[in-house]
N, C-alpha and C positions, 0 to 999 in steps of 0.2 A: 481578427486581431489576436495576437498571442498573449499569454499571461504576462510576459515581460513588457510587451507594448502597453498593456493596461496598467501595470504597476508604474511604468515610466510616466504615463499620463497623470497618475496620482502625484508622483514626485514633482512634476512640473507645476502643479497647483500651489506648491509650497505652503501647505496647510500647517498651522502651528501644532507641534507635538503637545499632547495634553488636551487637545480640543477635538480629537477624532481617533477612530480606530477602524480598520478594515474588518468586515464581518462577512456573513454569507459563505460563499465558496472560496473567498480570497485566502483565508488561512490554510486551506487545502492546496490552493493553486501555488502559493509561494513555496510549498514543500514538494511541488511536482506531483501531487496526488490527484489533481483534477485540472481539466481545462476550464478556465473561467470564460463566461460569455459577456460578463459585465463585472463591475466592482461596486459592491455595496459598502458604503462608509457611514458609520454612525457618528454623529457630530453633536457637540454641545449646542444648546439653544442659541447662544450668541453667534456661533459660527453659522448656524442655520439662517439666522436673521440677516447676517452679512451677505450670504450667497443667494438669498431669496430675491434680491434686487440686482444681482450681477447680470451683465450681458451674457447671452448664450446659455443661461440656466433656465430651464422650463419646469414649472410646477406641474406635477402629474399626480394622479390618484391611483393608489394600489387597489386591488379588487376588494379589500376589506374597508376601504374608505380612507386609509392612511395616506397622507400627502408625503411626497418626496420630491427632491430636485434632481433633474437629469441633464447631463451634458455629454452627449455621445454615450460611451460605455461606462460612465461614472455616475453613480447615484448617491445622493446625500440623504440620510434619514435622521430625523430627530426623535423618532419613535421606532420601536422594534417589536415585532410580535411573531407568533402568538404569545400570549402571556404578558406579564409585566416585567420589563427588564430595566435595571438600573444603569442607564446609559453612561452616566458619569463614572460609575464604578468600573464598568467594562473598559472604558477608555483609560482610566487610572491604572488598571491591572494589565493592560495590553503588553504584549511582548514585542520588542523591536527586532525586526528581521530585515536586513538589507535597507536600513534607515527608514522603515515604515512601521507603524504600530498595528499589530494584528490582535484581534480578540483571541484569547487563549483557546486552544483546541478543545479543552474540557468543556468550555462554555458553548462552543460550536456544537459539540456532541449533544449537550443538554438541549439546545435549541432544535437540533434536527430530530431528536426523539420527540419533542413536543409537536413538531410539524407533522411528522409521520408520512410525508408524501413518498411516492415510489423512489424518486431521486434521492430523498433523504435517507431512505433505508440502505441504499447502496453506499452513500457517504458514511453512514454510521458504521458499517462493516469496515470501510477503509480507515476511518479514524481510530476505531478500536484496535485494529491490527497494527496500525502505526504506533499507537500509544503503548501497546504490549511490547513491541520491538524496541522502544526507547528505554524500557525498564531493565 
């Protein structure tokens, strides 16, 4: 599934602005900097509770024990790690691109540096280069 297909799936959910933001690789994907395999969406507690009981949404457990909801290539998260992230603030400060709210690249960079996985190291280089070119 292409980035555009994944972003279209999110649009079709018609989630309320101010209640969610796309995180993970999505802020890179919308800029054409990375191919996304899924879409991670951080959501407010009330939106999480609403989707927890919706048909076609499955509760799954991440390897650190964090629960998330999955429907195809779309995942809803009420918590984000590693570290402690202010989900409400990330959502409030999200930037709208193509009618979808995305966590700011500076925050994605901070998160990827905390994670430090091999794929994150590649993304860190990509994000830093992109941000330098934007200045």
